[in-house]
Backbone of each chain as ProteinMPNN parsed JSONL, in Angstrom:
{"seq_chain_A": "XXXXXXXXXXXXXXXXXXXXXXXXXXXXXXXXXXXXXXXXXXXXXXXXXXXXXXXXXXXXXXXXXXXXXXXXXXXXXXXXXXXXXXXXXXXXXXXXXXXXXXXXXXXXXXXXXXXXXXXXXXXXXXXXXXXXXXXXXXXXXXXXXXXXXX", "coords_chain_A": {"N_chain_A": [[23.031, 29.1, 2.144], [19.51, 28.199, 3.126], [18.145, 26.149, 3.807], [14.501, 24.92, 5.011], [12.942, 22.004, 6.924], [11.12, 20.609, 5.953], [7.911, 18.523, 5.791], [7.86, 18.193, 3.184], [10.077, 18.677, 1.662], [11.435, 16.378, 3.292], [10.349, 14.362, 1.944], [11.451, 14.595, -0.26], [14.188, 14.092, -0.747], [14.406, 11.566, 0.373], [12.81, 10.781, -2.218], [15.001, 11.371, -3.835], [17.749, 10.608, -2.956], [16.206, 7.748, -2.893], [16.033, 6.728, -5.763], [18.847, 7.416, -6.475], [20.557, 5.074, -5.165], [18.905, 3.338, -6.118], [19.518, 3.788, -9.325], [22.586, 2.767, -8.896], [22.546, 0.189, -8.322], [21.837, -0.685, -10.579], [24.044, 0.161, -12.189], [26.228, -1.546, -10.858], [24.991, -3.719, -11.451], [25.767, -4.538, -14.207], [28.597, -4.203, -13.667], [29.143, -6.796, -11.63], [30.789, -9.359, -12.861], [33.084, -8.03, -12.491], [33.593, -7.018, -9.641], [33.31, -9.661, -8.253], [35.355, -11.212, -9.009], [37.384, -9.283, -8.135], [36.905, -9.3, -5.456], [37.087, -11.987, -5.052], [40.345, -12.586, -5.563], [41.298, -10.443, -3.537], [40.383, -11.525, -1.151], [41.395, -13.553, -0.054], [40.938, -16.124, 0.193], [39.714, -19.24, -0.577], [38.987, -19.658, -3.41], [35.589, -18.945, -4.475], [34.494, -17.286, -7.126], [31.879, -18.307, -8.674], [30.061, -19.044, -7.815], [29.541, -16.792, -6.018], [29.003, -14.571, -7.792], [26.546, -15.508, -8.933], [24.78, -15.341, -6.56], [25.158, -12.226, -6.123], [24.053, -11.607, -8.581], [21.186, -12.471, -8.38], [20.491, -11.179, -6.189], [21.122, -8.724, -6.602], [19.674, -8.105, -8.944], [16.537, -8.513, -6.817], [17.502, -6.663, -5.096], [17.154, -4.103, -6.807], [14.525, -4.486, -7.957], [13.025, -3.843, -5.468], [13.767, -1.23, -4.996], [12.502, -0.345, -6.912], [9.684, -0.97, -6.299], [9.923, 0.64, -3.708], [10.486, 3.409, -4.868], [8.009, 3.491, -6.326], [6.547, 3.842, -4.013], [6.922, 5.971, -3.099], [6.371, 7.83, -4.557], [3.273, 7.308, -4.796], [2.862, 8.487, -2.021], [3.757, 11.235, -2.362], [1.915, 11.921, -4.084], [-0.375, 12.345, -1.999], [-1.532, 10.023, -1.095], [-2.097, 7.629, 1.075], [-3.358, 5.178, 2.538], [-4.076, 2.968, 0.806], [-4.291, 0.531, -1.269], [-2.643, -0.188, -3.01], [-0.756, 0.675, -1.854], [-0.2, -0.688, 0.178], [0.799, -3.143, -0.885], [2.931, -2.688, -2.373], [3.92, -2.731, -0.378], [4.136, -5.053, 0.653], [5.252, -6.244, -1.266], [7.783, -5.173, -1.322], [8.91, -6.431, 1.076], [8.994, -8.562, 0.842], [11.028, -9.235, -1.168], [13.017, -8.632, 1.108], [12.895, -10.99, 2.575], [14.273, -12.85, -0.105], [16.117, -11.733, -0.506], [17.584, -12.407, 2.112], [17.247, -15.308, 1.695], [18.861, -15.612, -0.3], [21.182, -14.822, 0.927], [21.777, -16.797, 2.947], [22.028, -19.007, 1.194], [24.561, -18.649, 0.346], [25.981, -18.087, 3.231], [26.977, -21.051, 3.477], [29.589, -21.112, 1.786], [30.543, -18.224, 3.089], [30.572, -17.511, 6.188], [29.967, -15.161, 6.848], [27.804, -14.082, 5.367], [25.623, -15.389, 6.487], [25.196, -13.384, 9.125], [24.102, -11.269, 6.978], [21.682, -12.169, 6.269], [20.313, -13.063, 8.452], [19.986, -9.878, 9.332], [18.485, -9.289, 6.637], [16.009, -10.814, 7.071], [14.765, -9.911, 9.365], [14.247, -7.024, 8.798], [12.173, -8.083, 6.613], [10.383, -9.077, 8.304], [9.755, -7.223, 9.994], [8.896, -5.167, 8.191], [6.664, -6.613, 7.562], [4.881, -6.686, 9.424], [4.225, -3.993, 9.016], [2.685, -3.74, 7.114], [0.529, -5.202, 7.962], [0.058, -3.209, 8.913], [-0.662, -1.238, 7.814], [-2.578, -2.022, 5.776], [-4.523, -2.6, 7.774], [-4.989, -0.15, 8.301], [-6.074, 1.246, 5.299], [-8.855, 0.014, 5.221], [-10.019, 0.808, 7.255], [-10.116, 3.598, 6.951], [-11.382, 3.301, 4.51], [-13.708, 2.459, 5.183], [-14.491, 4.566, 6.713], [-14.581, 6.735, 4.681], [-16.68, 5.668, 3.203], [-18.946, 6.324, 5.45], [-21.554, 7.572, 5.245]], "CA_chain_A": [[21.71, 28.426, 1.205], [18.817, 28.267, 4.224], [16.346, 25.105, 3.701], [13.979, 24.431, 5.705], [13.465, 20.768, 6.944], [9.759, 20.127, 6.147], [7.513, 17.294, 5.245], [7.876, 18.298, 1.47], [11.093, 18.421, 1.329], [11.901, 15.549, 3.334], [9.849, 13.695, 0.884], [12.462, 14.385, -1.99], [15.123, 13.645, -0.313], [13.676, 10.148, -0.068], [13.139, 9.982, -3.756], [16.297, 11.378, -4.763], [18.239, 9.015, -2.453], [16.305, 6.134, -3.721], [16.713, 6.887, -6.995], [20.472, 7.273, -6.399], [20.454, 4.041, -5.43], [18.226, 2.498, -7.315], [20.693, 3.781, -10.657], [23.541, 2.655, -8.352], [21.931, -0.812, -8.416], [21.71, -0.934, -12.088], [25.497, -0.231, -12.431], [26.58, -2.685, -10.122], [24.405, -4.638, -12.459], [27.542, -4.758, -14.952], [30.22, -4.657, -12.673], [29.404, -7.534, -10.862], [31.79, -9.935, -12.894], [34.432, -7.539, -12.524], [33.601, -7.139, -8.605], [33.144, -10.661, -7.892], [36.584, -11.1, -9.643], [38.655, -8.382, -7.277], [36.724, -9.848, -4.038], [37.996, -13.123, -5.065], [42.095, -11.593, -5.717], [41.962, -9.469, -2.344], [40.058, -11.964, 0.45], [43.244, -14.216, -0.004], [40.208, -17.441, 1.026], [39.041, -20.066, -1.005], [37.87, -18.888, -4.745], [34.089, -18.966, -4.805], [33.284, -16.983, -7.803], [30.684, -19.02, -9.58], [28.378, -18.527, -6.525], [29.474, -15.431, -5.796], [28.465, -13.967, -9.045], [25.375, -16.336, -9.565], [24.008, -15.067, -5.504], [25.136, -11.378, -6.598], [22.944, -10.949, -10.012], [19.877, -12.746, -8.149], [20.43, -10.127, -5.059], [20.829, -7.412, -7.296], [17.959, -8.207, -9.203], [15.912, -8.639, -6.288], [17.467, -5.181, -4.896], [16.456, -3.356, -7.698], [13.073, -5.127, -7.803], [12.904, -3.574, -4.023], [14.147, -0.054, -4.557], [11.273, 0.37, -7.711], [8.551, -0.494, -5.191], [9.868, 2.105, -2.707], [10.113, 4.617, -5.907], [6.011, 3.65, -6.642], [5.62, 4.186, -2.53], [7.224, 7.841, -2.291], [5.348, 8.17, -5.827], [2.053, 7.56, -4.284], [3.187, 9.426, -1.08], [3.934, 12.627, -2.552], [0.432, 12.622, -4.85], [-1.645, 12.16, -1.005], [-2.459, 8.584, -1.517], [-1.902, 7.101, 1.871], [-3.607, 4.361, 2.518], [-4.334, 2.277, -0.147], [-3.961, -1.025, -1.613], [-1.361, 0.238, -3.929], [0.761, 0.796, -0.948], [0.151, -2.152, 0.797], [1.286, -4.229, -2.176], [4.282, -2.167, -2.593], [5.379, -2.62, 1.324], [4.211, -6.419, 0.505], [6.269, -7.152, -2.359], [9.503, -5.22, -0.327], [8.505, -7.623, 2.171], [9.505, -9.962, -0.471], [12.109, -8.967, -1.58], [13.611, -8.946, 1.865], [12.975, -12.532, 2.441], [14.222, -13.232, -0.854], [17.806, -11.231, -0.182], [17.957, -13.507, 3.145], [17.419, -16.523, 1.454], [20.467, -15.996, -0.996], [22.799, -15.072, 1.672], [21.519, -17.836, 3.812], [22.804, -19.815, 0.542], [26.074, -17.773, 0.294], [26.396, -18.861, 4.189], [28.301, -21.84, 3.202], [30.862, -20.327, 1.887], [30.979, -17.455, 3.908], [29.623, -17.544, 6.646], [29.465, -13.48, 7.219], [26.574, -13.844, 4.612], [24.764, -15.474, 7.295], [24.562, -11.884, 9.035], [23.254, -10.338, 6.392], [20.101, -13.05, 5.656], [19.5, -12.834, 9.403], [19.219, -8.962, 8.853], [17.518, -8.89, 5.797], [14.854, -11.4, 7.327], [14.403, -9.293, 10.222], [13.342, -6.332, 8.002], [11.136, -8.231, 6.168], [9.565, -9.556, 9.19], [9.124, -5.32, 10.423], [7.757, -4.949, 6.566], [5.307, -7.596, 7.023], [4.237, -6.257, 9.996], [3.966, -2.097, 8.676], [2.016, -3.641, 5.667], [-0.171, -5.454, 7.986], [-1.033, -2.423, 10.016], [-1.259, -0.361, 6.23], [-3.903, -2.894, 5.065], [-6.046, -2.141, 8.507], [-5.532, 1.411, 8.813], [-7.107, 1.146, 4.471], [-9.999, -0.545, 5.177], [-10.883, 2.058, 8.842], [-9.842, 4.891, 6.145], [-12.618, 2.921, 3.542], [-15.074, 2.465, 5.874], [-14.639, 6.201, 7.156], [-14.65, 6.959, 3.577], [-18.191, 5.457, 3.012], [-19.826, 6.274, 6.286], [-22.158, 9.001, 5.053]], "C_chain_A": [[20.614, 28.09, 2.809], [17.633, 27.031, 3.68], [16.287, 24.485, 4.566], [13.535, 22.745, 5.575], [11.36, 20.775, 7.176], [9.327, 19.25, 5.797], [7.694, 16.978, 4.041], [9.248, 17.885, 1.103], [11.923, 17.188, 2.302], [11.259, 14.301, 2.279], [10.554, 13.299, -0.209], [13.569, 14.432, -1.428], [14.881, 11.907, -0.236], [13.97, 9.659, -1.689], [14.134, 9.627, -4.041], [17.408, 10.162, -3.918], [17.714, 7.659, -2.913], [16.227, 5.89, -5.304], [18.058, 6.866, -7.475], [20.991, 5.698, -6.859], [20.014, 3.18, -5.776], [19.41, 2.505, -9.238], [22.269, 3.228, -10.119], [24.002, 1.252, -8.588], [22.357, -1.608, -9.381], [23.047, -1.288, -12.743], [26.564, -1.195, -11.761], [26.092, -3.973, -10.802], [25.618, -5.465, -13.445], [28.347, -5.098, -14.464], [30.237, -6.222, -12.334], [29.992, -8.461, -11.172], [33.008, -9.422, -12.283], [34.702, -7.543, -10.505], [33.262, -8.686, -7.977], [34.663, -11.014, -8.113], [37.434, -10.669, -8.491], [38.081, -8.842, -5.814], [37.862, -11.308, -4.204], [39.867, -13.116, -5.035], [41.901, -11.258, -4.301], [41.38, -10.294, -0.927], [40.862, -12.81, 0.542], [42.85, -15.928, 0.787], [39.686, -18.96, -0.646], [38.586, -19.542, -1.895], [36.45, -19.194, -4.741], [33.595, -18.227, -5.849], [32.346, -16.746, -8.532], [30.044, -18.657, -8.892], [28.243, -17.598, -6.045], [28.613, -14.297, -6.893], [27.122, -14.338, -9.223], [24.213, -15.02, -8.327], [24.019, -13.258, -5.661], [24.213, -10.911, -7.648], [21.838, -11.34, -9.453], [19.591, -11.336, -7.276], [19.998, -8.504, -5.568], [19.689, -7.311, -7.766], [16.512, -8.514, -8.174], [15.811, -6.871, -5.4], [16.671, -3.781, -5.633], [14.849, -3.262, -8.168], [12.09, -4.081, -6.346], [13.102, -1.907, -4.159], [13.003, 0.38, -6.237], [10.192, 0.328, -7.381], [8.277, 0.65, -4.014], [9.85, 3.376, -3.46], [8.817, 4.805, -5.766], [5.996, 4.347, -5.422], [5.402, 5.14, -2.767], [6.428, 8.209, -3.215], [4.182, 8.615, -5.11], [1.91, 8.439, -3.078], [3.044, 10.93, -1.141], [2.284, 12.892, -3.534], [-0.429, 12.454, -3.224], [-2.019, 11.403, -0.939], [-1.637, 7.715, -0.239], [-1.896, 5.86, 2.336], [-4.785, 3.814, 1.922], [-3.866, 1.358, -0.56], [-2.899, -1.196, -2.227], [-0.252, 0.147, -3.368], [1.081, 0.196, -0.615], [0.657, -3.474, 0.238], [2.475, -3.647, -2.334], [4.771, -2.873, -1.15], [5.199, -4.463, 1.313], [5.375, -7.371, 0.083], [8.042, -6.438, -1.712], [9.777, -5.71, 0.651], [9.074, -8.729, 1.811], [10.402, -10.297, -0.646], [13.094, -8.944, -0.458], [13.752, -10.267, 2.214], [13.621, -13.44, 1.605], [15.949, -12.711, -0.849], [18.055, -12.344, 1.151], [17.95, -14.759, 2.66], [18.84, -16.67, 0.25], [21.634, -16.162, -0.411], [22.768, -15.803, 2.748], [22.517, -18.859, 2.685], [24.35, -19.64, 0.731], [26.783, -18.444, 1.536], [27.489, -20.045, 3.891], [29.367, -22.134, 2.696], [31.705, -19.503, 2.433], [30.034, -17.122, 4.904], [28.792, -15.967, 7.365], [27.865, -13.573, 6.826], [25.496, -14.722, 5.6], [23.92, -14.227, 8.426], [23.519, -11.25, 8.397], [21.92, -10.92, 6.033], [19.603, -12.668, 7.104], [18.407, -11.075, 8.986], [18.349, -8.639, 7.937], [16.115, -9.855, 6.206], [14.068, -10.73, 8.559], [13.836, -8.364, 9.971], [12.894, -6.532, 7.177], [10.257, -8.363, 7.378], [8.726, -7.8, 9.765], [8.172, -4.948, 9.648], [6.426, -5.261, 6.737], [4.155, -6.835, 7.986], [2.936, -4.501, 9.944], [3.036, -2.632, 7.027], [0.948, -4.613, 6.455], [-1.325, -4.406, 9.335], [-1.206, -0.933, 8.822], [-2.56, -1.057, 5.923], [-5.209, -2.536, 6.082], [-6.328, -0.788, 8.365], [-6.15, 1.648, 6.71], [-8.114, 0.656, 4.671], [-10.529, 0.475, 6.254], [-10.721, 2.919, 7.422], [-11.448, 4.36, 5.26], [-13.28, 3.28, 3.997], [-15.448, 3.846, 6.321], [-15.079, 6.951, 6.254], [-16.23, 6.919, 3.226], [-18.997, 5.639, 3.913], [-20.305, 7.601, 5.841], [-23.521, 9.523, 6.27]], "O_chain_A": [[21.329, 27.639, 3.704], [16.491, 27.219, 3.261], [17.119, 23.741, 5.085], [13.67, 22.154, 4.503], [10.643, 20.9, 8.169], [10.192, 18.595, 5.216], [7.727, 15.813, 3.645], [9.52, 16.931, 0.375], [13.115, 17.062, 2.024], [11.986, 13.355, 1.976], [10.496, 12.282, -0.9], [14.134, 15.346, -2.029], [15.42, 11.202, -1.089], [14.715, 8.837, -2.222], [14.544, 8.514, -4.371], [17.706, 9.054, -4.364], [18.406, 6.693, -3.235], [16.393, 4.793, -5.838], [18.423, 6.437, -8.569], [21.455, 5.21, -7.889], [20.611, 2.104, -5.815], [19.809, 1.582, -9.948], [23.159, 3.276, -10.968], [25.142, 0.908, -8.898], [22.949, -2.687, -9.346], [23.347, -2.262, -13.435], [27.647, -1.471, -12.278], [26.666, -5.06, -10.73], [26.118, -6.586, -13.365], [28.93, -6.167, -14.641], [31.2, -6.9, -12.691], [30.211, -9.122, -10.157], [33.829, -10.116, -11.684], [35.755, -7.97, -10.031], [32.825, -8.549, -6.835], [35.235, -11.092, -7.026], [38.135, -11.486, -7.894], [38.914, -8.728, -4.915], [38.956, -11.547, -3.693], [40.428, -13.879, -4.249], [42.567, -12.063, -3.65], [41.736, -9.925, 0.193], [41.207, -12.854, 1.722], [43.572, -16.667, 1.455], [39.31, -18.576, -1.754], [37.655, -18.787, -1.615], [36.377, -20.25, -5.37], [32.366, -18.213, -5.91], [31.913, -15.69, -8.992], [29.245, -17.787, -9.239], [27.166, -17.231, -5.575], [27.782, -13.434, -6.611], [26.409, -13.459, -9.707], [23.356, -14.226, -8.717], [22.94, -12.755, -5.349], [23.643, -9.827, -7.528], [20.957, -10.594, -9.88], [18.695, -10.543, -7.568], [19.19, -7.633, -5.245], [18.767, -6.648, -7.29], [15.452, -8.734, -8.759], [14.838, -6.16, -5.151], [15.954, -2.88, -5.198], [14.199, -2.303, -8.583], [10.901, -3.763, -6.324], [12.493, -1.271, -3.299], [12.883, 1.579, -6.489], [9.404, 1.184, -7.784], [7.287, 1.236, -3.576], [9.335, 4.374, -2.955], [8.313, 5.82, -5.286], [5.496, 5.471, -5.473], [4.268, 5.618, -2.81], [5.587, 9.025, -2.839], [3.94, 9.782, -4.801], [0.906, 9.148, -3.024], [2.469, 11.677, -0.349], [1.702, 13.976, -3.564], [-1.616, 12.453, -3.55], [-3.212, 11.506, -0.653], [-0.586, 7.151, -0.546], [-0.839, 5.282, 2.591], [-5.972, 3.97, 2.209], [-2.7, 1.208, -0.194], [-2.195, -2.197, -2.097], [0.843, -0.214, -3.801], [2.28, -0.083, -0.64], [0.852, -4.549, 0.804], [3.304, -4.545, -2.482], [5.851, -3.436, -0.968], [6.04, -5.142, 1.902], [6.006, -8.35, 0.481], [9.113, -7.044, -1.688], [10.858, -5.514, 1.208], [9.547, -9.656, 2.469], [10.834, -11.43, -0.432], [14.22, -9.238, -0.86], [14.896, -10.715, 2.132], [13.76, -14.604, 1.981], [16.846, -13.465, -1.225], [18.924, -13.184, 0.917], [18.749, -15.499, 3.235], [19.573, -17.645, 0.081], [22.607, -16.881, -0.636], [23.634, -15.607, 3.6], [23.538, -19.407, 3.099], [25.131, -20.46, 1.213], [27.785, -19.145, 1.394], [28.696, -19.897, 4.079], [30.068, -23.115, 2.948], [32.933, -19.575, 2.487], [28.944, -16.59, 4.69], [27.751, -15.734, 7.979], [26.924, -13.286, 7.565], [24.331, -14.57, 5.235], [22.71, -14.081, 8.598], [22.46, -10.812, 8.846], [21.073, -10.191, 5.518], [18.568, -12.004, 7.156], [17.238, -10.878, 8.656], [17.464, -7.819, 8.181], [15.102, -9.561, 5.571], [12.874, -10.974, 8.736], [12.779, -8.25, 10.591], [12.813, -5.571, 6.411], [9.281, -7.613, 7.376], [7.546, -7.459, 9.846], [7.045, -4.544, 9.937], [5.406, -4.678, 6.368], [3.025, -6.481, 7.65], [1.848, -4.117, 10.372], [2.864, -1.89, 6.06], [0.188, -5.055, 5.594], [-2.342, -4.519, 10.019], [-1.777, 0.127, 9.076], [-3.589, -0.384, 5.863], [-6.363, -2.288, 5.733], [-7.439, -0.263, 8.309], [-6.95, 2.58, 6.785], [-8.73, 1.113, 3.709], [-11.622, 0.974, 5.985], [-11.676, 2.609, 6.709], [-12.485, 5.007, 5.409], [-13.789, 4.353, 3.675], [-16.618, 4.228, 6.299], [-15.877, 7.838, 6.556], [-16.904, 7.927, 3.011], [-20.104, 5.207, 3.593], [-19.636, 8.622, 5.998], [-24.04, 10.635, 6.177]]}, "seq_chain_B": "XXXXXXXXXXXXXXXXXXXXXXXXXXXXXXXXXXXXXXXXXXXXXXXXXXXXXXXXXXXXXXXXXXXXXXX", "coords_chain_B": {"N_chain_B": [[-23.855, -6.877, -0.591], [-26.366, -7.388, 2.173], [-28.171, -5.363, 3.117], [-29.872, -3.156, 1.752], [-29.737, -0.081, 0.191], [-33.004, 1.45, -0.524], [-32.853, 4.548, -1.319], [-33.82, 5.767, -3.414], [-36.116, 5.133, -4.694], [-38.068, 6.352, -2.37], [-37.249, 8.688, -2.894], [-38.396, 9.089, -5.491], [-40.932, 8.373, -5.086], [-41.551, 11.291, -3.394], [-40.922, 12.874, -4.891], [-38.242, 14.091, -5.462], [-35.361, 15.465, -6.272], [-31.788, 14.994, -6.229], [-29.998, 16.684, -5.798], [-31.488, 18.584, -4.457], [-32.173, 17.333, -2.439], [-29.675, 16.434, -1.438], [-28.63, 18.746, -0.844], [-30.331, 19.979, 0.888], [-30.582, 17.743, 3.228], [-27.83, 18.248, 4.387], [-25.919, 16.632, 3.12], [-23.118, 16.049, 0.514], [-23.863, 15.654, -2.63], [-21.915, 13.876, -3.921], [-21.296, 12.074, -1.945], [-24.387, 11.225, -1.348], [-24.664, 10.058, -3.442], [-22.965, 7.784, -3.169], [-24.836, 6.406, -1.64], [-26.807, 5.856, -1.765], [-26.448, 4.721, -4.6], [-25.779, 2.009, -3.312], [-22.705, 1.811, -2.178], [-22.264, 2.869, 0.451], [-20.618, 1.978, 3.073], [-21.51, 1.921, 5.904], [-23.856, 4.323, 7.97], [-24.987, 7.146, 9.509], [-26.712, 8.011, 12.48], [-27.323, 10.327, 12.311], [-27.482, 11.115, 9.601], [-29.06, 9.603, 8.473], [-31.558, 10.141, 10.308], [-32.102, 13.157, 9.45], [-32.855, 12.25, 6.623], [-34.763, 10.829, 6.779], [-36.362, 12.734, 7.782], [-36.959, 14.854, 5.926], [-37.589, 13.612, 3.979], [-39.827, 12.679, 4.574], [-40.301, 9.964, 6.542], [-39.737, 6.547, 7.554], [-37.065, 4.785, 8.899], [-37.224, 2.003, 7.753], [-38.172, 2.431, 5.586], [-36.433, 3.024, 3.678], [-34.193, 1.316, 4.238], [-33.436, -2.031, 3.022], [-33.676, -5.356, 4.75], [-32.309, -7.974, 2.582], [-32.31, -11.703, 2.297], [-29.217, -13.246, 2.343], [-28.41, -15.376, -0.409], [-25.944, -17.02, -1.42], [-24.842, -17.692, 0.814]], "CA_chain_B": [[-24.289, -6.491, 1.067], [-27.586, -8.002, 2.259], [-29.036, -4.377, 3.329], [-30.172, -2.318, 0.28], [-30.841, 1.238, 0.33], [-33.689, 2.355, -1.108], [-33.489, 5.871, -1.012], [-33.93, 6.343, -5.27], [-37.281, 4.882, -4.478], [-38.92, 7.055, -1.615], [-36.996, 9.722, -3.767], [-39.022, 9.336, -6.868], [-42.86, 9.036, -4.757], [-41.767, 12.302, -3.064], [-40.975, 13.761, -6.126], [-37.083, 15.514, -5.47], [-34.182, 15.509, -6.869], [-30.353, 14.071, -5.466], [-29.642, 17.622, -5.526], [-32.152, 18.815, -3.335], [-31.912, 16.311, -1.234], [-28.525, 16.405, -0.407], [-28.695, 20.393, 0.237], [-31.731, 19.563, 3.06], [-30.168, 16.616, 4.909], [-26.162, 18.561, 4.234], [-24.374, 15.936, 2.709], [-22.831, 16.15, -0.582], [-24.364, 14.734, -4.07], [-21.192, 12.815, -4.252], [-22.026, 11.114, -0.806], [-25.78, 10.957, -1.589], [-24.918, 8.89, -4.903], [-22.787, 6.413, -2.807], [-25.526, 6.124, -0.375], [-27.958, 5.583, -3.231], [-25.868, 3.136, -5.132], [-25.402, 0.878, -2.462], [-21.782, 1.417, -1.575], [-22.518, 2.928, 1.466], [-20.648, 1.103, 4.297], [-22.553, 2.32, 7.35], [-24.694, 5.396, 7.819], [-24.619, 8.26, 10.461], [-28.289, 8.23, 12.796], [-28.086, 11.691, 12.287], [-28.062, 11.324, 8.09], [-30.629, 8.881, 8.354], [-32.933, 10.939, 10.486], [-32.081, 14.195, 8.087], [-33.204, 11.737, 5.709], [-36.331, 10.242, 7.448], [-37.145, 14.227, 8.184], [-36.892, 15.402, 4.725], [-38.547, 12.261, 3.045], [-41.216, 12.255, 5.774], [-40.701, 8.144, 5.896], [-39.425, 5.842, 7.931], [-36.19, 4.245, 8.329], [-37.486, 0.662, 7.199], [-38.746, 2.726, 4.027], [-35.121, 3.051, 2.935], [-33.182, 0.628, 4.63], [-34.335, -3.352, 3.679], [-32.893, -6.259, 4.181], [-31.956, -8.848, 2.164], [-31.122, -12.666, 2.707], [-27.907, -13.994, 1.21], [-28.403, -16.627, -1.119], [-24.714, -18.057, -1.477], [-24.187, -18.385, 2.332]], "C_chain_B": [[-25.705, -7.181, 0.986], [-28.371, -6.576, 2.597], [-29.003, -3.273, 2.127], [-30.928, -1.058, 0.803], [-31.753, 1.169, -0.81], [-34.34, 3.576, -1.758], [-34.2, 6.296, -3.004], [-36.08, 6.031, -4.696], [-37.862, 6.043, -3.974], [-38.133, 8.146, -2.356], [-38.237, 10.341, -4.602], [-40.718, 9.803, -6.253], [-42.891, 10.621, -3.82], [-40.961, 13.417, -4.4], [-39.62, 14.963, -5.935], [-36.131, 14.786, -5.788], [-32.471, 14.991, -6.239], [-30.002, 15.334, -5.418], [-30.23, 18.468, -4.018], [-32.077, 18.002, -2.168], [-30.624, 16.31, -0.141], [-27.95, 18.388, 0.393], [-29.55, 20.256, 1.526], [-31.015, 18.529, 3.438], [-28.509, 17.379, 4.696], [-25.232, 17.697, 4.558], [-23.874, 16.36, 1.302], [-23.283, 15.45, -1.726], [-23.49, 13.571, -3.885], [-21.695, 11.425, -2.852], [-23.082, 10.743, -0.881], [-25.836, 9.596, -2.792], [-24.415, 7.804, -4.133], [-23.758, 6.199, -1.976], [-27.408, 5.446, -1.698], [-27.523, 4.669, -4.492], [-25.21, 1.825, -4.282], [-23.889, 0.705, -2.22], [-21.58, 2.317, -0.381], [-21.685, 1.683, 2.406], [-21.161, 0.837, 5.769], [-23.133, 3.836, 6.92], [-25.202, 5.88, 9.467], [-26.48, 8.01, 10.931], [-28.338, 9.657, 12.2], [-28.286, 11.715, 10.841], [-29.105, 10.877, 7.876], [-32.051, 9.492, 9.236], [-32.893, 12.123, 9.753], [-33.348, 13.805, 7.182], [-34.917, 11.579, 5.886], [-37.048, 11.83, 7.535], [-37.821, 14.702, 6.896], [-38.023, 14.92, 3.589], [-39.571, 12.049, 3.682], [-41.649, 10.521, 5.335], [-40.014, 7.81, 7.471], [-38.432, 5.382, 7.943], [-36.14, 2.756, 7.383], [-38.452, 0.847, 5.717], [-37.59, 2.837, 3.238], [-34.388, 2.336, 2.946], [-34.246, -1.005, 4.079], [-32.987, -4.114, 3.545], [-33.471, -7.719, 3.443], [-31.447, -10.134, 1.814], [-30.249, -12.85, 1.389], [-27.911, -14.996, 0.44], [-27.082, -17.818, -1.127], [-24.311, -18.064, 0.199], [-24.471, -19.41, 3.368]], "O_chain_B": [[-26.176, -7.51, -0.103], [-29.539, -6.715, 2.233], [-27.982, -2.684, 1.771], [-31.981, -0.883, 1.417], [-31.357, 0.869, -1.937], [-35.41, 3.792, -2.327], [-35.001, 7.158, -3.364], [-36.947, 6.87, -4.455], [-38.237, 6.875, -4.8], [-39.053, 8.964, -2.391], [-38.824, 11.421, -4.536], [-41.443, 10.755, -6.54], [-43.978, 11.128, -3.545], [-40.637, 14.604, -4.408], [-39.711, 16.177, -6.119], [-36.059, 13.571, -5.604], [-32.815, 14.215, -5.349], [-29.212, 15.261, -4.477], [-29.656, 18.802, -2.981], [-31.895, 18.362, -1.005], [-30.492, 16.243, 1.081], [-27.374, 18.892, 1.358], [-29.371, 20.409, 2.734], [-30.869, 18.731, 4.643], [-27.776, 16.475, 5.097], [-24.338, 17.623, 5.402], [-24.519, 17.349, 0.954], [-22.899, 14.282, -1.66], [-23.957, 12.445, -3.714], [-22.223, 10.317, -2.94], [-23.132, 9.596, -0.436], [-26.605, 8.649, -2.96], [-25.097, 6.78, -4.17], [-23.264, 5.391, -1.189], [-28.465, 4.889, -1.994], [-28.304, 4.029, -5.196], [-24.391, 0.97, -4.62], [-23.554, -0.464, -2.033], [-20.378, 2.534, -0.235], [-22.143, 0.54, 2.408], [-21.172, -0.166, 6.484], [-22.928, 4.391, 5.84], [-25.655, 5.146, 10.346], [-27.365, 7.867, 10.087], [-29.357, 10.071, 11.646], [-29.303, 12.339, 10.54], [-30.03, 11.412, 7.263], [-33.23, 9.34, 8.914], [-33.986, 12.23, 9.198], [-34.373, 14.451, 6.963], [-35.886, 12.065, 5.303], [-38.256, 11.962, 7.336], [-39.031, 14.909, 6.809], [-38.821, 15.445, 2.812], [-40.308, 11.132, 3.32], [-42.461, 9.981, 4.584], [-39.832, 8.658, 8.345], [-38.177, 5.217, 6.75], [-35.279, 2.469, 6.551], [-39.096, 0.041, 5.046], [-37.754, 2.739, 2.022], [-33.649, 2.252, 1.966], [-35.387, -1.207, 4.496], [-31.942, -3.952, 2.916], [-34.527, -8.331, 3.605], [-30.399, -10.176, 1.17], [-30.393, -12.718, 0.173], [-27.035, -15.767, 0.832], [-27.158, -19.03, -0.926], [-23.255, -18.602, 0.532], [-23.696, -19.564, 4.312]]}, "name": "protein", "num_of_chains": 2, "seq": "XXXXXXXXXXXXXXXXXXXXXXXXXXXXXXXXXXXXXXXXXXXXXXXXXXXXXXXXXXXXXXXXXXXXXXXXXXXXXXXXXXXXXXXXXXXXXXXXXXXXXXXXXXXXXXXXXXXXXXXXXXXXXXXXXXXXXXXXXXXXXXXXXXXXXXXXXXXXXXXXXXXXXXXXXXXXXXXXXXXXXXXXXXXXXXXXXXXXXXXXXXXXXXXXXXXXXXXXXXXXX"}
């Protein structure tokens, strides 16, 4: 089977992966108590199941929201709608989701220090997305100006 | 926006339709509509020149500055 690597196929792959991760995040939402219990059993450290469960629920909901927006963004891109206010809004929401995740993991780091690393990475990704959002907003303004120059 | 495009007034004076003017100026009717409805953000000199030529008028006959009272 010979699949050509076109931008259309790349976009399709991104949409499939996003949808797959979205489904996974929804499934995980129902398995959180089992996963946190299992973590407490195998970690060998002091049990933190209640805190971990709350943090996992919040983090998973944030991830689902971010993936939903990502899916919406990819749908817009596939419709050839690139520099629009709607897309800027999507990236802004995803950026805030990253900052939200950073906050959740920062709280969790009081019990597990390694969570601080995840918090820093999430905050950094959020920051990058904010810059991308600013760029997208400027590009949208330029496109509008160009479209409305007669 | 304080700049008002009075294209429809001039078109009525010259008795020319939007479709005719769009064709003569070589812009799409959709773009002419944007211009007429004051939705345009900028006008190219070449477009302005073509409109003035076809309507036999001056840029001041089409464009008007109105002071923004809220500022």
